N, C-alpha and C positions, 0 to 999 in steps of 0.2 A: 214910927220914928221920924221925925224931919233931920235932913242932912244940913250941918252945919258950911257957915262958908266956905270953910278950910277942907272939908272934905270933898264939895263940888269943885273946888278948884284944882284939889288932887287928882279926881275921875275926870276932868277936864284937859288937864295936862297929861294924863295917862292916855287919854284917847288920840290928843295931837301927836303925842312921841311914836304911840304905834301904828298911825297912819303916816307919818313920816319915814319910818322905819321899814312900813312896806311899800312905801314909792321908792326907796333907796335901793330896795331888794328887787323891785321890780325893774331899776333902770339900770341895775348892775345887771341883771338877767338879761336883759334887752342887748346890753352893750355885749354881754358875751355871746349872745345869739347872732350878731350882728358880725363879731371878729370869727366864729366859727363859719357862717355863710360867705364871708371872705375870703377864706382860707380855701374853702373848699369851691368858690369860682376860680380862684387861681388856679388850682389843681386842674381844674375841665378845659381851663383856657390854657395851660402850659399842652396837656395833652393832646388836644386838638391841634395847637400849632407844629409839636415838635416835630412829625414827621415833616409835611412841605416845608417848614423853616430850615430844618438839617438837610434836606435835599437841596433848598434851594441856596443854601450856604454852598454846598459842596459844587453845585454849577456856578456859582460865582467863583469860587475858588479856581476851578477850570479856564473859565472865561479871563481871570486873571492870570494865570498863568501864560496863556495866549496874550495877552496884551503886551505881558514882558520879553516875551520873543519877536516884539514888533518893535519897528521904529515909526512913528506917526508925526511926520513934520507938519501936519495941517490941524492935530490936536481933536481929530476926530473920537478919540478914545478918552478925552478929558474927564466925561462922566462916570468912567468905569471905576468908582470908588470900591474898593473892598471891605469897606468897612460898614457896608449899608447892609441890613438885614437880609436883603436877598439882591439881585441883578435886576430884578423887574423894572427897576426907574431909570435905567441906563439908556442913553441915546443907542439906536440902531439895535436894540433886543426887544423881543417880543415874549410874551409869556402869556401861560394861558389861565384860566380861573382859579388853578390849584398854584400858581406861582410857579409851575415850571417853564422852561427855556423852550419856546418853540420855534425860534427866528432868531439868526445873526445877519443882518445884512450890512454888510460892509464891502459892497462891490462900488469898483472906481474910487479908493477912499486914499491913494498914494501911498499905502503901506509896504512895507519892505519887510524883510524879516521870515519866518519860518514856521510852519503848522506845529502844533506841539502834540501827543498823545492823549493830553489831558481832555481834548476836545471829545474824544470817544466815550467820555463819562455822562455826556448830555443825552440823556437814555430818550427823552419826550422831544428832542431836536427833530424840527420836521424840514427846516429849508436852512442850509450854511450857503451864501451867498457870498463869497469872497474873489469876484472874478475881476479882471482887469485892475490888477495891483501888479508888485514886485516881489512876492513872496517865493521864495526859492526854496529848494532841499526836496524833501522824499514825502508824499502821501502817508501818512501814518497808517500801519497796518490797524489799530484800534478805531479806525473809521468805521471797522466791520460790525463795530459794535452799537452802531447809531441805530437800531431798529427800527425807529419810527422815521426815520429819515425818507423825505420824497424828492428832496432836489438837493443834487450836490451839483453847484456851481464853481468849478477852478479855474474856468478858462481864462485865457490873455494874463499868463503869470510868469513865471520862470522855473516852473516845479522841474524836478530830474527823478532817475529812478524809474523802477517797475509802476505799474497800475498794482494795487494789492489786490489778491485773491481773495480777500477776505470782504472787500465790497460787494461778494455774490452773496453774503448772508443779509442783506440789504432788501427783504421782499417786499418792502413799499416803495420803493422807490422808481421814480416816474422819468426823472430827468437827470441824465448823467453828462455832466460837457465839461470837458479836460481839454479842450482843442486848445492848440497855440501855446503849446508847454515845450520842454525838451525831455518828455519821458520815451522810456528805452523799456525794450523786451516784448513779450507777445501781448495780445488784447486777452486777460482769462477768460478762461472758458464757463467757469463760475459765472461770469455776467451772464451768459445765456440762460441762465436758471430762473431769473428774476421776471414772474411772471407779469408784475406792472409796468416793466421798462417801456416808455413810449418814446424817448429821443436818447441816444448816445452819440457823443461827437466825440473823436477822439484825433480828429485832422490836426496837419499841422505839428506832427511830434518825430522823434525818431525812433517807432515802433517797428518790430518785424515779423516775422511768422505769416501766418494766414489769418482772413478775417472770418469770424465764425458764422456760419449761416442756419443755425438753429434757435428755433425759439424767437424772441423778438429779434433778432438778427436779421430773420428773414426779410423783415421789412424795411429795416434803414438803407437809405440810399448812399451808393457810393462815396457822393460827395463828404461824409462825415468821417471818410476815413483817408483821404486823399491827402498828397504830401507828407506821407512817411516814407520815404525813400527805399526802406527795405522792407515794408509790406508787401507781401506776394499776391495779394488779392483773395479772394472769395475762396473757401476752404472747400472743396470739390472731393469726392469719393474717389479715392486713388489718383487724385492729384498730389499737388505739392505736399510736404508734411507739416505738421503743425507748427515745429520751432523752424521753418526753413526761414534762411539766412540770418539768422539770430547766432 
């Protein structure tokens, strides 16, 4: 039996409708799949970023706390914007590939103010260069938490108080330059237990007691200790007491 024109039209329209429905379902399925893929990718990115971003933000907070404690007449810290994702784009700051702060270079920058305990949170910091400024106050005990520190250069400032014993925990420290300040008290014997220490200069302060002669101190020249009126000279067996003159 031959199909009528009407039957052919119905069949044709039905096929076209089915094709359109299949295409619409396919498009809807693709959109849904893309949305799911986007959501998965976002979760992955957030997961990968979470630790370094959080860490860098905490480092930025620590550095911003330091900035708030300083007077900066030459605006060398103008780029230290705490609203940025991390401090790695700030001038005078260097970061590693994981966006952790490894250097603070602010030597000879005409800064005044004081050091803050927050700097002790920079656990990846290797170089803290703050020499030739007008920074005053004491060296925070929290600096002993800077376990990656290689160089601590605080010379030619107006620092007072004692040299923290906690610096003896810095087992990667190579350079310790605290000369030309107003530091008092003894040279901590804990510093003699730092195996990597190659340079220690505490000259031109007001330290007292005796000079250690063990560990790395065995090789340091006496000029690194000169102009401390109350410092009694090298520690000798049976000689002056450790706290002599303090």
